[in-house]
N, CA, C and O atoms as CSV, one atom per row, in Angstrom:
chain,resi,resn,atom,element,x,y,z
A,1,MET,N,N,7.759,7.795,-15.141
A,1,MET,CA,C,8.414,6.509,-14.952
A,1,MET,C,C,7.355,5.454,-14.657
A,1,MET,O,O,6.526,5.629,-13.765
A,2,GLN,N,N,7.387,4.369,-15.403
A,2,GLN,CA,C,6.438,3.275,-15.223
A,2,GLN,C,C,7.044,2.238,-14.293
A,2,GLN,O,O,8.109,1.690,-14.575
A,3,LEU,N,N,6.372,1.972,-13.194
A,3,LEU,CA,C,6.846,1.003,-12.221
A,3,LEU,C,C,6.128,-0.327,-12.407
A,3,LEU,O,O,4.961,-0.368,-12.798
A,4,GLN,N,N,6.837,-1.407,-12.121
A,4,GLN,CA,C,6.195,-2.717,-12.075
A,4,GLN,C,C,5.483,-2.801,-10.733
A,4,GLN,O,O,6.090,-2.553,-9.692
A,5,LEU,N,N,4.198,-3.150,-10.749
A,5,LEU,CA,C,3.375,-3.159,-9.546
A,5,LEU,C,C,3.254,-4.564,-8.981
A,5,LEU,O,O,2.987,-5.523,-9.706
A,6,ASN,N,N,3.455,-4.668,-7.678
A,6,ASN,CA,C,3.327,-5.933,-6.973
A,6,ASN,C,C,2.671,-5.671,-5.627
A,6,ASN,O,O,2.640,-4.536,-5.153
A,7,ALA,N,N,2.159,-6.707,-5.027
A,7,ALA,CA,C,1.574,-6.619,-3.698
A,7,ALA,C,C,1.804,-7.938,-2.981
A,7,ALA,O,O,1.788,-9.006,-3.592
A,8,THR,N,N,2.020,-7.844,-1.674
A,8,THR,CA,C,2.152,-9.064,-0.894
A,8,THR,C,C,0.781,-9.742,-0.831
A,8,THR,O,O,-0.238,-9.058,-0.925
A,9,PRO,N,N,0.731,-11.053,-0.676
A,9,PRO,CA,C,-0.570,-11.732,-0.603
A,9,PRO,C,C,-1.467,-11.198,0.519
A,9,PRO,O,O,-2.684,-11.120,0.352
A,10,ASP,N,N,-0.879,-10.833,1.647
A,10,ASP,CA,C,-1.679,-10.321,2.757
A,10,ASP,C,C,-2.240,-8.934,2.487
A,10,ASP,O,O,-3.196,-8.524,3.144
A,11,PHE,N,N,-1.670,-8.204,1.539
A,11,PHE,CA,C,-2.191,-6.883,1.191
A,11,PHE,C,C,-3.641,-6.986,0.717
A,11,PHE,O,O,-4.461,-6.124,1.033
A,12,TRP,N,N,-3.958,-8.042,-0.041
A,12,TRP,CA,C,-5.327,-8.206,-0.549
A,12,TRP,C,C,-6.304,-8.543,0.578
A,12,TRP,O,O,-7.479,-8.183,0.505
A,13,LYS,N,N,-5.829,-9.228,1.615
A,13,LYS,CA,C,-6.664,-9.454,2.806
A,13,LYS,C,C,-6.919,-8.129,3.511
A,13,LYS,O,O,-8.023,-7.883,3.997
A,14,ASP,N,N,-5.894,-7.269,3.568
A,14,ASP,CA,C,-6.057,-5.938,4.157
A,14,ASP,C,C,-7.097,-5.127,3.386
A,14,ASP,O,O,-7.894,-4.403,3.983
A,15,ILE,N,N,-7.087,-5.250,2.072
A,15,ILE,CA,C,-8.047,-4.517,1.240
A,15,ILE,C,C,-9.469,-4.945,1.574
A,15,ILE,O,O,-10.354,-4.100,1.710
A,16,LYS,N,N,-9.696,-6.242,1.708
A,16,LYS,CA,C,-11.041,-6.736,2.078
A,16,LYS,C,C,-11.484,-6.154,3.420
A,16,LYS,O,O,-12.617,-5.692,3.553
A,17,PHE,N,N,-10.600,-6.174,4.408
A,17,PHE,CA,C,-10.896,-5.606,5.728
A,17,PHE,C,C,-11.174,-4.108,5.612
A,17,PHE,O,O,-12.119,-3.594,6.209
A,18,PHE,N,N,-10.355,-3.430,4.851
A,18,PHE,CA,C,-10.477,-1.992,4.628
A,18,PHE,C,C,-11.825,-1.660,3.985
A,18,PHE,O,O,-12.499,-0.716,4.396
A,19,GLN,N,N,-12.211,-2.442,2.976
A,19,GLN,CA,C,-13.488,-2.241,2.291
A,19,GLN,C,C,-14.658,-2.414,3.246
A,19,GLN,O,O,-15.615,-1.640,3.221
A,20,LYS,N,N,-14.572,-3.425,4.077
A,20,LYS,CA,C,-15.661,-3.730,5.007
A,20,LYS,C,C,-15.848,-2.616,6.036
A,20,LYS,O,O,-16.978,-2.328,6.429
A,21,HIS,N,N,-14.764,-1.988,6.477
A,21,HIS,CA,C,-14.849,-0.993,7.538
A,21,HIS,C,C,-15.015,0.445,7.056
A,21,HIS,O,O,-15.232,1.337,7.876
A,22,THR,N,N,-14.919,0.695,5.761
A,22,THR,CA,C,-15.091,2.064,5.280
A,22,THR,C,C,-16.346,2.257,4.445
A,22,THR,O,O,-16.909,3.351,4.423
A,23,LYS,N,N,-16.790,1.220,3.764
A,23,LYS,CA,C,-18.021,1.269,2.962
A,23,LYS,C,C,-17.982,2.342,1.866
A,23,LYS,O,O,-19.026,2.872,1.486
A,24,LYS,N,N,-16.802,2.663,1.363
A,24,LYS,CA,C,-16.668,3.644,0.286
A,24,LYS,C,C,-16.717,2.925,-1.055
A,24,LYS,O,O,-16.070,1.892,-1.227
A,25,LYS,N,N,-17.476,3.461,-2.004
A,25,LYS,CA,C,-17.577,2.814,-3.310
A,25,LYS,C,C,-16.257,2.849,-4.080
A,25,LYS,O,O,-16.035,2.013,-4.955
A,26,GLU,N,N,-15.373,3.810,-3.766
A,26,GLU,CA,C,-14.079,3.893,-4.435
A,26,GLU,C,C,-13.145,2.738,-4.046
A,26,GLU,O,O,-12.108,2.536,-4.677
A,27,LEU,N,N,-13.515,1.991,-3.017
A,27,LEU,CA,C,-12.708,0.847,-2.583
A,27,LEU,C,C,-13.190,-0.469,-3.182
A,27,LEU,O,O,-12.546,-1.503,-3.005
A,28,LYS,N,N,-14.298,-0.438,-3.876
A,28,LYS,CA,C,-14.829,-1.650,-4.499
A,28,LYS,C,C,-14.207,-1.841,-5.873
A,28,LYS,O,O,-14.122,-0.887,-6.646
A,29,PRO,N,N,-13.771,-3.058,-6.192
A,29,PRO,CA,C,-13.197,-3.299,-7.526
A,29,PRO,C,C,-14.287,-3.227,-8.601
A,29,PRO,O,O,-15.473,-3.394,-8.319
A,30,TYR,N,N,-13.857,-2.978,-9.823
A,30,TYR,CA,C,-14.776,-2.918,-10.958
A,30,TYR,C,C,-15.352,-4.280,-11.301
A,30,TYR,O,O,-16.382,-4.361,-11.971
A,31,PHE,N,N,-14.705,-5.355,-10.852
A,31,PHE,CA,C,-15.091,-6.705,-11.231
A,31,PHE,C,C,-15.624,-7.481,-10.035
A,31,PHE,O,O,-15.418,-7.089,-8.886
A,32,ASN,N,N,-16.320,-8.599,-10.319
A,32,ASN,CA,C,-16.766,-9.466,-9.230
A,32,ASN,C,C,-15.572,-10.249,-8.690
A,32,ASN,O,O,-14.480,-10.189,-9.254
A,33,ASP,N,N,-15.780,-10.982,-7.600
A,33,ASP,CA,C,-14.675,-11.672,-6.924
A,33,ASP,C,C,-13.931,-12.657,-7.826
A,33,ASP,O,O,-12.702,-12.720,-7.788
A,34,GLY,N,N,-14.652,-13.416,-8.624
A,34,GLY,CA,C,-14.003,-14.393,-9.499
A,34,GLY,C,C,-13.090,-13.732,-10.512
A,34,GLY,O,O,-11.949,-14.158,-10.696
A,35,GLU,N,N,-13.586,-12.694,-11.169
A,35,GLU,CA,C,-12.771,-11.975,-12.144
A,35,GLU,C,C,-11.600,-11.265,-11.462
A,35,GLU,O,O,-10.486,-11.250,-11.985
A,36,PHE,N,N,-11.862,-10.679,-10.293
A,36,PHE,CA,C,-10.826,-9.961,-9.554
A,36,PHE,C,C,-9.685,-10.896,-9.169
A,36,PHE,O,O,-8.515,-10.548,-9.323
A,37,ASN,N,N,-10.023,-12.077,-8.670
A,37,ASN,CA,C,-8.997,-13.034,-8.233
A,37,ASN,C,C,-8.155,-13.573,-9.386
A,37,ASN,O,O,-7.035,-14.035,-9.168
A,38,SER,N,N,-8.683,-13.519,-10.612
A,38,SER,CA,C,-7.926,-14.014,-11.761
A,38,SER,C,C,-6.929,-12.982,-12.299
A,38,SER,O,O,-6.093,-13.320,-13.138
A,39,LEU,N,N,-7.002,-11.743,-11.835
A,39,LEU,CA,C,-6.097,-10.688,-12.295
A,39,LEU,C,C,-4.736,-10.779,-11.611
A,39,LEU,O,O,-4.616,-11.329,-10.516
A,40,ASP,N,N,-3.712,-10.234,-12.267
A,40,ASP,CA,C,-2.407,-10.109,-11.614
A,40,ASP,C,C,-2.456,-8.882,-10.694
A,40,ASP,O,O,-3.454,-8.161,-10.660
A,41,ASP,N,N,-1.367,-8.655,-9.950
A,41,ASP,CA,C,-1.348,-7.553,-8.986
A,41,ASP,C,C,-1.601,-6.198,-9.645
A,41,ASP,O,O,-2.353,-5.383,-9.110
A,42,ALA,N,N,-0.985,-5.952,-10.792
A,42,ALA,CA,C,-1.174,-4.668,-11.477
A,42,ALA,C,C,-2.635,-4.483,-11.893
A,42,ALA,O,O,-3.178,-3.384,-11.787
A,43,GLY,N,N,-3.260,-5.544,-12.359
A,43,GLY,CA,C,-4.669,-5.483,-12.741
A,43,GLY,C,C,-5.574,-5.226,-11.551
A,43,GLY,O,O,-6.522,-4.445,-11.642
A,44,LYS,N,N,-5.284,-5.880,-10.438
A,44,LYS,CA,C,-6.075,-5.672,-9.223
A,44,LYS,C,C,-5.942,-4.232,-8.735
A,44,LYS,O,O,-6.931,-3.609,-8.350
A,45,ILE,N,N,-4.717,-3.705,-8.752
A,45,ILE,CA,C,-4.491,-2.331,-8.299
A,45,ILE,C,C,-5.233,-1.354,-9.189
A,45,ILE,O,O,-5.839,-0.404,-8.693
A,46,SER,N,N,-5.197,-1.571,-10.489
A,46,SER,CA,C,-5.837,-0.624,-11.402
A,46,SER,C,C,-7.357,-0.691,-11.377
A,46,SER,O,O,-8.008,0.264,-11.802
A,47,CYS,N,N,-7.946,-1.781,-10.896
A,47,CYS,CA,C,-9.411,-1.872,-10.902
A,47,CYS,C,C,-10.050,-1.443,-9.583
A,47,CYS,O,O,-11.272,-1.510,-9.446
A,48,ILE,N,N,-9.258,-1.008,-8.619
A,48,ILE,CA,C,-9.802,-0.431,-7.386
A,48,ILE,C,C,-9.454,1.057,-7.416
A,48,ILE,O,O,-8.292,1.414,-7.223
A,49,PRO,N,N,-10.428,1.927,-7.652
A,49,PRO,CA,C,-10.129,3.358,-7.863
A,49,PRO,C,C,-9.278,3.999,-6.774
A,49,PRO,O,O,-8.375,4.774,-7.088
A,50,TYR,N,N,-9.536,3.704,-5.519
A,50,TYR,CA,C,-8.784,4.313,-4.420
A,50,TYR,C,C,-7.318,3.889,-4.439
A,50,TYR,O,O,-6.431,4.726,-4.272
A,51,ILE,N,N,-7.057,2.604,-4.641
A,51,ILE,CA,C,-5.686,2.085,-4.676
A,51,ILE,C,C,-4.975,2.588,-5.934
A,51,ILE,O,O,-3.784,2.894,-5.892
A,52,ASN,N,N,-5.692,2.673,-7.040
A,52,ASN,CA,C,-5.113,3.207,-8.269
A,52,ASN,C,C,-4.725,4.674,-8.091
A,52,ASN,O,O,-3.693,5.105,-8.604
A,53,ALA,N,N,-5.535,5.440,-7.376
A,53,ALA,CA,C,-5.215,6.846,-7.105
A,53,ALA,C,C,-3.948,6.960,-6.259
A,53,ALA,O,O,-3.114,7.833,-6.503
A,54,ILE,N,N,-3.802,6.086,-5.269
A,54,ILE,CA,C,-2.588,6.080,-4.444
A,54,ILE,C,C,-1.375,5.727,-5.306
A,54,ILE,O,O,-0.324,6.357,-5.193
A,55,LYS,N,N,-1.526,4.723,-6.162
A,55,LYS,CA,C,-0.432,4.324,-7.062
A,55,LYS,C,C,-0.024,5.483,-7.957
A,55,LYS,O,O,1.167,5.735,-8.140
A,56,ASN,N,N,-1.005,6.194,-8.520
A,56,ASN,CA,C,-0.709,7.346,-9.377
A,56,ASN,C,C,-0.021,8.455,-8.593
A,56,ASN,O,O,0.903,9.097,-9.094
A,57,TYR,N,N,-0.468,8.675,-7.377
A,57,TYR,CA,C,0.141,9.681,-6.508
A,57,TYR,C,C,1.610,9.363,-6.253
A,57,TYR,O,O,2.465,10.247,-6.320
A,58,ILE,N,N,1.898,8.099,-5.961
A,58,ILE,CA,C,3.285,7.684,-5.708
A,58,ILE,C,C,4.116,7.840,-6.985
A,58,ILE,O,O,5.216,8.392,-6.939
A,59,GLU,N,N,3.605,7.362,-8.120
A,59,GLU,CA,C,4.349,7.469,-9.379
A,59,GLU,C,C,4.619,8.914,-9.760
A,59,GLU,O,O,5.715,9.243,-10.215
A,60,ASN,N,N,3.638,9.772,-9.580
A,60,ASN,CA,C,3.798,11.184,-9.944
A,60,ASN,C,C,4.693,11.944,-8.970
A,60,ASN,O,O,5.182,13.026,-9.295
A,61,SER,N,N,4.910,11.393,-7.788
A,61,SER,CA,C,5.697,12.076,-6.767
A,61,SER,C,C,7.077,11.471,-6.559
A,61,SER,O,O,7.755,11.816,-5.592
A,62,LEU,N,N,7.506,10.586,-7.435
A,62,LEU,CA,C,8.777,9.892,-7.224
A,62,LEU,C,C,9.951,10.845,-7.088
A,62,LEU,O,O,10.860,10.581,-6.301
A,63,ILE,N,N,9.959,11.929,-7.819
A,63,ILE,CA,C,11.079,12.863,-7.756
A,63,ILE,C,C,11.155,13.498,-6.375
A,63,ILE,O,O,12.247,13.685,-5.837
A,64,ASN,N,N,10.007,13.831,-5.798
A,64,ASN,CA,C,9.949,14.501,-4.502
A,64,ASN,C,C,9.496,13.583,-3.384
A,64,ASN,O,O,8.944,14.060,-2.392
A,65,LEU,N,N,9.709,12.296,-3.509
A,65,LEU,CA,C,9.196,11.334,-2.541
A,65,LEU,C,C,9.710,11.582,-1.132
A,65,LEU,O,O,8.987,11.335,-0.168
A,66,ASP,N,N,10.933,12.062,-0.987
A,66,ASP,CA,C,11.461,12.336,0.344
A,66,ASP,C,C,10.662,13.424,1.048
A,66,ASP,O,O,10.560,13.416,2.275
A,67,GLY,N,N,10.102,14.346,0.306
A,67,GLY,CA,C,9.356,15.437,0.916
A,67,GLY,C,C,7.930,15.092,1.280
A,67,GLY,O,O,7.353,15.748,2.147
A,68,ILE,N,N,7.334,14.086,0.651
A,68,ILE,CA,C,5.928,13.800,0.887
A,68,ILE,C,C,5.664,12.520,1.650
A,68,ILE,O,O,4.533,12.274,2.069
A,69,SER,N,N,6.666,11.714,1.835
A,69,SER,CA,C,6.446,10.414,2.452
A,69,SER,C,C,7.550,10.134,3.457
A,69,SER,O,O,8.729,10.348,3.178
A,70,ASP,N,N,7.160,9.661,4.609
A,70,ASP,CA,C,8.151,9.331,5.627
A,70,ASP,C,C,8.902,8.072,5.229
A,70,ASP,O,O,8.305,7.085,4.800
A,71,LYS,N,N,10.210,8.120,5.377
A,71,LYS,CA,C,10.974,6.880,5.301
A,71,LYS,C,C,10.719,6.175,6.611
A,71,LYS,O,O,10.738,6.797,7.673
A,72,TYR,N,N,10.485,4.902,6.543
A,72,TYR,CA,C,10.262,4.191,7.790
A,72,TYR,C,C,11.596,4.095,8.519
A,72,TYR,O,O,12.638,3.934,7.884
A,73,GLY,N,N,11.574,4.191,9.832
A,73,GLY,CA,C,12.787,4.274,10.637
A,73,GLY,C,C,13.830,3.218,10.352
A,73,GLY,O,O,15.011,3.539,10.220
A,74,ARG,N,N,13.428,1.983,10.256
A,74,ARG,CA,C,14.374,0.898,9.992
A,74,ARG,C,C,14.350,0.565,8.509
A,74,ARG,O,O,13.285,0.478,7.898
A,75,GLN,N,N,15.505,0.385,7.948
A,75,GLN,CA,C,15.609,0.085,6.518
A,75,GLN,C,C,16.463,-1.164,6.294
A,75,GLN,O,O,17.507,-1.074,5.647
A,76,PRO,N,N,16.049,-2.332,6.811
A,76,PRO,CA,C,16.900,-3.523,6.701
A,76,PRO,C,C,17.003,-4.087,5.282
A,76,PRO,O,O,17.824,-4.971,5.038
A,77,PHE,N,N,16.191,-3.597,4.342
A,77,PHE,CA,C,16.188,-4.163,2.998
A,77,PHE,C,C,16.923,-3.296,1.987
A,77,PHE,O,O,16.854,-3.549,0.784
A,78,LEU,N,N,17.634,-2.261,2.473
A,78,LEU,CA,C,18.414,-1.408,1.577
A,78,LEU,C,C,19.477,-2.192,0.824
A,78,LEU,O,O,19.778,-1.876,-0.327
A,79,THR,N,N,20.041,-3.195,1.449
A,79,THR,CA,C,21.069,-3.999,0.782
A,79,THR,C,C,20.497,-4.766,-0.417
A,79,THR,O,O,21.248,-5.185,-1.298
A,80,TYR,N,N,19.186,-4.949,-0.454
A,80,TYR,CA,C,18.525,-5.599,-1.583
A,80,TYR,C,C,17.958,-4.576,-2.562
A,80,TYR,O,O,17.323,-4.952,-3.547
A,81,GLY,N,N,18.182,-3.278,-2.301
A,81,GLY,CA,C,17.723,-2.221,-3.197
A,81,GLY,C,C,16.335,-1.686,-2.892
A,81,GLY,O,O,15.812,-0.886,-3.667
A,82,TRP,N,N,15.724,-2.097,-1.796
A,82,TRP,CA,C,14.362,-1.685,-1.456
A,82,TRP,C,C,14.376,-0.651,-0.324
A,82,TRP,O,O,15.150,-0.764,0.626
A,83,THR,N,N,13.517,0.342,-0.442
A,83,THR,CA,C,13.310,1.325,0.611
A,83,THR,C,C,11.882,1.200,1.097
A,83,THR,O,O,10.953,1.158,0.290
A,84,ILE,N,N,11.695,1.139,2.403
A,84,ILE,CA,C,10.366,1.029,2.995
A,84,ILE,C,C,9.819,2.438,3.216
A,84,ILE,O,O,10.522,3.315,3.718
A,85,ARG,N,N,8.568,2.644,2.840
A,85,ARG,CA,C,7.918,3.938,3.005
A,85,ARG,C,C,6.589,3.774,3.727
A,85,ARG,O,O,5.926,2.742,3.623
A,86,LYS,N,N,6.222,4.806,4.454
A,86,LYS,CA,C,4.924,4.861,5.123
A,86,LYS,C,C,4.228,6.114,4.605
A,86,LYS,O,O,4.802,7.203,4.627
A,87,LEU,N,N,2.996,5.959,4.141
A,87,LEU,CA,C,2.258,7.060,3.545
A,87,LEU,C,C,0.890,7.185,4.200
A,87,LEU,O,O,0.185,6.192,4.377
A,88,ARG,N,N,0.522,8.405,4.555
A,88,ARG,CA,C,-0.835,8.677,5.025
A,88,ARG,C,C,-1.616,9.245,3.847
A,88,ARG,O,O,-1.142,10.146,3.155
A,89,TYR,N,N,-2.822,8.711,3.622
A,89,TYR,CA,C,-3.613,9.127,2.470
A,89,TYR,C,C,-5.066,9.279,2.899
A,89,TYR,O,O,-5.619,8.398,3.557
A,90,ALA,N,N,-5.680,10.387,2.531
A,90,ALA,CA,C,-7.048,10.697,2.948
A,90,ALA,C,C,-8.052,9.731,2.319
A,90,ALA,O,O,-7.912,9.323,1.166
A,91,ILE,N,N,-9.063,9.379,3.107
A,91,ILE,CA,C,-10.183,8.590,2.582
A,91,ILE,C,C,-11.268,9.546,2.111
A,91,ILE,O,O,-11.800,9.407,1.010
A,92,ASP,N,N,-11.588,10.512,2.952
A,92,ASP,CA,C,-12.564,11.551,2.623
A,92,ASP,C,C,-11.855,12.897,2.575
A,92,ASP,O,O,-10.976,13.175,3.390
A,93,SER,N,N,-12.236,13.716,1.629
A,93,SER,CA,C,-11.587,15.015,1.517
A,93,SER,C,C,-11.908,15.923,2.706
A,93,SER,O,O,-11.124,16.815,3.028
A,94,ASN,N,N,-13.053,15.708,3.361
A,94,ASN,CA,C,-13.413,16.557,4.500
A,94,ASN,C,C,-12.753,16.115,5.803
A,94,ASN,O,O,-12.819,16.852,6.787
A,95,GLN,N,N,-12.120,14.944,5.848
A,95,GLN,CA,C,-11.444,14.486,7.062
A,95,GLN,C,C,-9.932,14.606,6.968
A,95,GLN,O,O,-9.265,14.724,7.996
A,96,GLY,N,N,-9.381,14.581,5.780
A,96,GLY,CA,C,-7.942,14.728,5.610
A,96,GLY,C,C,-7.157,13.458,5.883
A,96,GLY,O,O,-7.722,12.393,6.131
A,97,LYS,N,N,-5.825,13.602,5.829
A,97,LYS,CA,C,-4.930,12.454,5.985
A,97,LYS,C,C,-4.902,11.903,7.403
A,97,LYS,O,O,-4.665,10.710,7.597
A,98,SER,N,N,-5.140,12.754,8.396
A,98,SER,CA,C,-4.994,12.301,9.779
A,98,SER,C,C,-5.993,11.207,10.153
A,98,SER,O,O,-5.708,10.391,11.030
A,99,LYS,N,N,-7.140,11.177,9.512
A,99,LYS,CA,C,-8.127,10.130,9.782
A,99,LYS,C,C,-8.219,9.124,8.632
A,99,LYS,O,O,-9.156,8.329,8.566
A,100,GLY,N,N,-7.254,9.169,7.748
A,100,GLY,CA,C,-7.298,8.341,6.559
A,100,GLY,C,C,-6.567,7.030,6.681
A,100,GLY,O,O,-6.419,6.474,7.769
A,101,ALA,N,N,-6.113,6.548,5.547
A,101,ALA,CA,C,-5.440,5.262,5.454
A,101,ALA,C,C,-3.966,5.397,5.772
A,101,ALA,O,O,-3.361,6.450,5.572
A,102,ARG,N,N,-3.401,4.310,6.270
A,102,ARG,CA,C,-1.967,4.177,6.458
A,102,ARG,C,C,-1.510,3.095,5.493
A,102,ARG,O,O,-2.019,1.974,5.506
A,103,LEU,N,N,-0.558,3.443,4.669
A,103,LEU,CA,C,-0.078,2.521,3.654
A,103,LEU,C,C,1.421,2.333,3.831
A,103,LEU,O,O,2.170,3.306,3.921
A,104,ILE,N,N,1.851,1.091,3.880
A,104,ILE,CA,C,3.265,0.748,3.899
A,104,ILE,C,C,3.578,0.163,2.533
A,104,ILE,O,O,2.909,-0.764,2.076
A,105,PHE,N,N,4.589,0.704,1.889
A,105,PHE,CA,C,5.008,0.180,0.601
A,105,PHE,C,C,6.519,0.197,0.513
A,105,PHE,O,O,7.195,0.900,1.263
A,106,CYS,N,N,7.032,-0.584,-0.410
A,106,CYS,CA,C,8.474,-0.627,-0.680
A,106,CYS,C,C,8.682,-0.216,-2.126
A,106,CYS,O,O,7.849,-0.467,-2.996
A,107,ILE,N,N,9.804,0.414,-2.349
A,107,ILE,CA,C,10.103,0.864,-3.699
A,107,ILE,C,C,11.576,0.629,-3.979
A,107,ILE,O,O,12.425,0.808,-3.106
A,108,ASN,N,N,11.869,0.224,-5.212
A,108,ASN,CA,C,13.251,0.188,-5.671
A,108,ASN,C,C,13.280,0.845,-7.037
A,108,ASN,O,O,12.328,1.541,-7.391
A,109,SER,N,N,14.312,0.658,-7.803
A,109,SER,CA,C,14.479,1.415,-9.036
A,109,SER,C,C,13.317,1.272,-10.017
A,109,SER,O,O,12.984,2.241,-10.699
A,110,ASN,N,N,12.698,0.119,-10.112
A,110,ASN,CA,C,11.614,-0.045,-11.074
A,110,ASN,C,C,10.441,-0.867,-10.540
A,110,ASN,O,O,9.617,-1.331,-11.329
A,111,ASN,N,N,10.347,-1.057,-9.239
A,111,ASN,CA,C,9.266,-1.838,-8.643
A,111,ASN,C,C,8.603,-1.075,-7.511
A,111,ASN,O,O,9.254,-0.357,-6.752
A,112,LEU,N,N,7.313,-1.246,-7.419
A,112,LEU,CA,C,6.527,-0.716,-6.312
A,112,LEU,C,C,5.799,-1.897,-5.687
A,112,LEU,O,O,5.033,-2.589,-6.357
A,113,LEU,N,N,6.040,-2.124,-4.404
A,113,LEU,CA,C,5.456,-3.254,-3.689
A,113,LEU,C,C,4.544,-2.731,-2.598
A,113,LEU,O,O,5.007,-2.098,-1.649
A,114,PHE,N,N,3.242,-2.991,-2.726
A,114,PHE,CA,C,2.289,-2.641,-1.683
A,114,PHE,C,C,2.339,-3.724,-0.613
A,114,PHE,O,O,2.212,-4.910,-0.916
A,115,VAL,N,N,2.526,-3.311,0.648
A,115,VAL,CA,C,2.738,-4.271,1.732
A,115,VAL,C,C,1.566,-4.300,2.698
A,115,VAL,O,O,1.114,-5.378,3.086
A,116,TYR,N,N,1.062,-3.128,3.095
A,116,TYR,CA,C,0.062,-3.059,4.165
A,116,TYR,C,C,-0.796,-1.819,3.973
A,116,TYR,O,O,-0.285,-0.761,3.603
A,117,ILE,N,N,-2.094,-1.938,4.220
A,117,ILE,CA,C,-2.990,-0.786,4.235
A,117,ILE,C,C,-4.036,-1.004,5.312
A,117,ILE,O,O,-4.562,-2.105,5.474
A,118,ASN,N,N,-4.328,0.052,6.039
A,118,ASN,CA,C,-5.381,-0.021,7.047
A,118,ASN,C,C,-5.795,1.385,7.446
A,118,ASN,O,O,-5.184,2.373,7.038
A,119,ILE,N,N,-6.827,1.451,8.237
A,119,ILE,CA,C,-7.331,2.711,8.762
A,119,ILE,C,C,-6.546,3.031,10.031
A,119,ILE,O,O,-6.118,2.125,10.745
A,120,LYS,N,N,-6.360,4.309,10.307
A,120,LYS,CA,C,-5.544,4.723,11.442
A,120,LYS,C,C,-5.985,4.065,12.746
A,120,LYS,O,O,-5.139,3.626,13.525
A,121,LYS,N,N,-7.276,3.988,12.996
A,121,LYS,CA,C,-7.729,3.457,14.291
A,121,LYS,C,C,-7.382,1.984,14.484
A,121,LYS,O,O,-7.409,1.498,15.615
A,122,PHE,N,N,-7.058,1.263,13.417
A,122,PHE,CA,C,-6.649,-0.137,13.534
A,122,PHE,C,C,-5.123,-0.291,13.513
A,122,PHE,O,O,-4.624,-1.415,13.467
A,123,CYS,N,N,-4.387,0.802,13.547
A,123,CYS,CA,C,-2.919,0.789,13.542
A,123,CYS,C,C,-2.370,1.291,14.869
A,123,CYS,O,O,-1.322,1.936,14.893
A,124,ALA,N,N,-3.045,1.014,15.955
A,124,ALA,CA,C,-2.684,1.601,17.247
A,124,ALA,C,C,-1.350,1.103,17.787
A,124,ALA,O,O,-0.549,1.905,18.266
A,125,ASP,N,N,-1.095,-0.180,17.721
A,125,ASP,CA,C,0.135,-0.729,18.296
A,125,ASP,C,C,1.237,-0.728,17.244
A,125,ASP,O,O,1.299,-1.619,16.397
A,126,GLU,N,N,2.096,0.267,17.305
A,126,GLU,CA,C,3.150,0.448,16.311
A,126,GLU,C,C,4.136,-0.720,16.276
A,126,GLU,O,O,4.621,-1.079,15.204
A,127,ARG,N,N,4.431,-1.305,17.406
A,127,ARG,CA,C,5.384,-2.430,17.454
A,127,ARG,C,C,4.819,-3.660,16.729
A,127,ARG,O,O,5.529,-4.300,15.953
A,128,LYS,N,N,3.545,-3.992,16.980
A,128,LYS,CA,C,2.924,-5.125,16.285
A,128,LYS,C,C,2.845,-4.864,14.787
A,128,LYS,O,O,3.094,-5.750,13.970
A,129,LEU,N,N,2.493,-3.633,14.448
A,129,LEU,CA,C,2.398,-3.256,13.039
A,129,LEU,C,C,3.753,-3.424,12.346
A,129,LEU,O,O,3.832,-3.986,11.254
A,130,GLU,N,N,4.805,-2.940,12.982
A,130,GLU,CA,C,6.134,-3.057,12.395
A,130,GLU,C,C,6.539,-4.512,12.226
A,130,GLU,O,O,7.067,-4.878,11.176
A,131,ASN,N,N,6.310,-5.344,13.221
A,131,ASN,CA,C,6.631,-6.771,13.106
A,131,ASN,C,C,5.860,-7.417,11.962
A,131,ASN,O,O,6.408,-8.227,11.213
A,132,GLU,N,N,4.584,-7.053,11.833
A,132,GLU,CA,C,3.734,-7.620,10.783
A,132,GLU,C,C,4.256,-7.274,9.392
A,132,GLU,O,O,4.445,-8.163,8.562
A,133,PHE,N,N,4.486,-5.999,9.134
A,133,PHE,CA,C,4.883,-5.668,7.771
A,133,PHE,C,C,6.336,-6.020,7.473
A,133,PHE,O,O,6.672,-6.271,6.315
A,134,MET,N,N,7.208,-6.046,8.480
A,134,MET,CA,C,8.585,-6.500,8.232
A,134,MET,C,C,8.593,-7.980,7.835
A,134,MET,O,O,9.362,-8.390,6.965
A,135,THR,N,N,7.742,-8.769,8.469
A,135,THR,CA,C,7.622,-10.190,8.115
A,135,THR,C,C,7.088,-10.342,6.694
A,135,THR,O,O,7.581,-11.169,5.926
A,136,ARG,N,N,6.090,-9.551,6.349
A,136,ARG,CA,C,5.531,-9.611,4.991
A,136,ARG,C,C,6.591,-9.272,3.935
A,136,ARG,O,O,6.704,-9.949,2.913
A,137,ILE,N,N,7.353,-8.229,4.198
A,137,ILE,CA,C,8.391,-7.820,3.244
A,137,ILE,C,C,9.449,-8.898,3.132
A,137,ILE,O,O,9.860,-9.259,2.028
A,138,LYS,N,N,9.891,-9.412,4.261
A,138,LYS,CA,C,10.929,-10.450,4.259
A,138,LYS,C,C,10.468,-11.665,3.463
A,138,LYS,O,O,11.227,-12.199,2.653
A,139,ASN,N,N,9.229,-12.108,3.687
A,139,ASN,CA,C,8.713,-13.280,2.990
A,139,ASN,C,C,8.561,-13.041,1.492
A,139,ASN,O,O,8.646,-13.981,0.701
A,140,TYR,N,N,8.338,-11.804,1.105
A,140,TYR,CA,C,8.154,-11.509,-0.319
A,140,TYR,C,C,9.484,-11.269,-1.028
A,140,TYR,O,O,9.703,-11.781,-2.126
A,141,ILE,N,N,10.376,-10.492,-0.404
A,141,ILE,CA,C,11.608,-10.080,-1.070
A,141,ILE,C,C,12.710,-11.131,-0.986
A,141,ILE,O,O,13.389,-11.405,-1.976
A,142,LEU,N,N,12.887,-11.713,0.185
A,142,LEU,CA,C,13.989,-12.647,0.364
A,142,LEU,C,C,13.621,-14.041,-0.149
A,142,LEU,O,O,12.485,-14.485,0.014
A,143,PRO,N,N,14.575,-14.720,-0.763
A,143,PRO,CA,C,14.281,-16.063,-1.289
A,143,PRO,C,C,14.111,-17.088,-0.198
A,143,PRO,O,O,13.861,-18.259,-0.485
């Protein structure tokens, strides 16, 4: 199933922060900043190997998504057809998911919306994190 890819504007700020704090070459886009900024969301996602791998993982796991990804506790956007998901994804194969990235995304029948990504150590306050990404989703989904 081919999903339409989107990202909230703040997601790209998260990517810059993420790149700065991990120093992994898989987080660097294939293009320079000018070319990168001219791409649409799908183009930006596909030119960052790590984010593209996460996108492929989600697309390939859609049938079994309930088994591999936590539904986020509150689902206020179900009436609009969106389900909020939280995914843990490894940065290094020797450290595993527990020390990896935390990704918040929304999915509906044919759209995948990347909302938030960060490293576990920067996601300490769950209440602030929830307020942040709920605001991002609301600003993106609701008119």
